[in-house]
N, C-alpha and C positions, 0 to 999 in steps of 0.2 A: 162343350163340356164344362162343367163347373169345378172349381177348386175349393176345398174346404180348408179353412184356417181355424185351428184350435188354439186358444190362449188359456193355459192353466193358471189358476190362482192358488195362493198358499192356504187360504181358509175361507169359510163362509160361516157367518154367525147369524142366527135367527131362531125361529120357532116353527116346528111342524105343528099344524093346527088340527086338521081333520083328515080322515082317511077311511077306506072301507076295503073289505075283501070281496073278490069275485071268484066263484067256483062254478064250473060247468060240469054237470052230471048227465049221464045217459039215463034212460028210463029205469034200468035195473038199479043203478046207483041211487037214483032219487027215491025209489021204493025203500031201499035199505036205509037211506039217510032219514027218512020220515019215521022209521021204526026205532031208531036208537035214541038214547037219552040226550038231553040238551048239552050236557058236559061233553059227550062223545061227538055231538055235532060241532061244537066249538073246536075241539081238538082236530077234527077232520078239516074244518075250514082253515084253521091256522097252519096245518101241515101241508095241505094240498091246494089251498086257494092262492090267488095272486093278490098281494096287497097293493092298493092304488092310493097314492097320496093325493088328496083333493085340494088341500089348501096349505100354504106355507107363507111365512113372512121373512124376508131377508132384511136384517138390520145393518149388517156391515159385511164387507168382503175385503180380502187381502189384495195385495198388488199382483199383477201378472208376473209369473215366474219364468215362463218359457212359452214360445210360440212354435207351433208345428204346422207346416204347410203340407197338405195331403193332395197331391195331384191326382187326377182321374186315373183309374187303374189301366184303362185301355191305352192312354198316353204313355204311362210308365212301361207297359208291356211292349208296345211298339218301339219305344226308345231303347229298351233293353235288347230287343231283337234286331235293332238297326233298321227298322222299317220307318218310312216317312208317313206322317199323317197329313191327309189333304182334305 
């Protein structure tokens, strides 16, 4: 079992460079999408699509402010119930 360690930082400074939207439509939705105006298509994409960040650049970052150790769930459950893991 693996343990995840998370170290939070107080800031990140840089630039978001490129991104795109992805929208999955069924056949009926696609037919409707093709029949509406470009402006309505854009609204639909912005409201229902998932924005994917393609490229970014980090120029600076803050210091680590706290560290969290997340032990595997099964291990925590067994420990809480008083069971031994073997």
